[in-house]
N, C-alpha and C positions, 0 to 999 in steps of 0.2 A: 433543317437549316434553322439556325437561331435568327431571330429578328430583333432589331433594335427599334423600339417605338419612341417616337418623338411627338410630344403634344405641344401644340401651339394654341394659345388662347386668343380669341378675338372677341369683340363685343357681340358679334352676331352668331358665331358657331365655334365649335372645337374642331380643329383639323388634326387628323391622325395620319402620320407619314410612316410607312414601314420601309425599312432598308435592310438588306442582308448584312449580317455581321461581317466586318472586314477581317480577313485573315492577316496575321502579321507578315507573311511572305508577300502578300499582295501589296501591302503598304511599302515594304522595302523595294519591290520592283518599280513602283510608281515614283519613288524618290531617286532612282538611279538615273544618271545621265552619262552620256558618252560623247566625246568630241573626236571626230574622225578627221585627222589632219590631211594635208596635201600629200599626194603620191601613194595613197593606199587603195582607193577604190578604182578598179579598172573595168568594171562591167556594170551595166544597168539594164533592167528589163521593165518595159512598159506594156500595159494592156489597154487596147482601145476597142470600141465596138464600131462597126461600119453601119452608119445610119443612112437613110435616103439622101440627106443633104451632102453626103460625102461621095456620092456616086454619079456616074454619067448616065446617058440614056440607055445603056446596055445593062444597068444595074450593077456595075462593077466600080470599084474604087477608082476615082480620078488619079491619074499618074501624079499630078501636082500635089494632091492631098497625101499620097504615099510619100513623096519627097519631103513634104512639110513635117510629117510624123517622124521620118528618119532623121531629119535635121534636128528636130526637137530632142530625140533620144541622144544624138551625138553631142548636142549642146549640154545636156544634163550630165552625161558621163564625163565630158571634158571639164565642165565647171566643178564637179565634185572632185575630180582628180587634182586639178591645180589650185582649187579654192581661190580663184581670181575670176575677173570678167574674161569672157572669151567671145570671139566672133568667128563666124564661118568664113574661111578663106576660099575654099573650093569644095566641089563634090566631084568625085572621080569614078567614071565607069559604073553607072547604076544599071543593073540588069533586071528586067521584069520577066519572071519565069512563068507565073500563072496568074490569071485574074483573081482578084479578091472580091467576093460577092457581098452584096448588102446582107446584113444579118450575121456575117461572120465576125469572129474576133480577130484582131491582129495583135500578135505579140512581137514587140520590137526588142531585139537583143543588140545592144551597143557595147562594143569592146574596144578598148584602147589597144592598138596593135603596134604603134611606134610613137616615139617622141623625138623631136629635134631640139634645138636650142630654145626656140620660142613657140613651137608648134606641136600639135597633138594630132595623130592620125587615128581615126575611129572607123572600124568596120561595123556596119549596121545590117542586120538581117531582119526582114519583115516576114513573119510566118502567118499564114492564113489558117484559121482553125474553125471547123464547124462546131458550133456551141453545143449541139445535141449529140453528135456522134463522137466528137473528140478527134476526128480525122484532121491531120495537119499537113500543110505543104509549104515549102519555101516559096514565098511570093516574089520578093524583091531582095536584092543585095546590092550594097554600094559602100563606097568609102568617102569619108568627109575629112577635111583638114581644117582644124580650128587653131586660132592664134590667141595666146594669152596676152592680156593687156594690163598695164599698171594703172595707177590712179590718174595719170595724165593721158591715157589713151594710146600709149606707145607699147610696142611689143616688149614682152618681158620673159625672162627665163622660166622654164617649166622643169619640174622634177624629172629625173631620169626614170625610165620605165623599170620596175622591179624585174629581177631575173625570171621569176616564175611567170609573170605576165608576158615577157618578151619571148619566152619559149613557146607560149600559146600562139603568138603571132607567127612563128615559123611553121607551126602545124596548120595554120589557116592561111595559106598563101592566096592572094587574090590578084594582085597586079604583078606583071613581070618586072624584073629589075630595070629594063629599058623604060617601061611605063612609069615606074617610081621616080626615075631620075630625069624624066622628060620635063618636069616642072620643078624649078629650084625650091619652091616653098613646100614640097611634100616631105617634110621631116627628114631632111638630109643632114642633120646636125649642123645647120647654118654656120 
């Protein structure tokens, strides 16, 4: 590997700094930027580690901590999708399948599954993973509804869900039609 040597003189000593030669392709990559507009990103994945301060006296993840992580993932995917401020309006039917133990990783997968006029419905899965073996289990699953806000704090329109994302929503049913329509704010095309 070629090195570029830079010498800097000072009154007390000479400082020699070695740096790898920059390849032209690296420089181009660093200069590239991309703007991802509203309505394009429909999934987010986050990884967290379960530390002792996140657990109860059984050594498992507090349910409230799991809900906070899930709401965070829902907030991020909804914010990136609408590119506006969003607030959580509700959480719907959160099921805890297996305990998540201290020392495990949690992977949160948040997907937009429906949009209404001003709301975004997000399904969030929390997977528990043993860091050393790679064994994974679905720990928790739930749905969150977030509402987009304009600059004055009023609900505002959101982009329609792309066809490819909405077909995924049909493959991943979670709530029954009766459950979805029991609350008027659950993405019913207000």
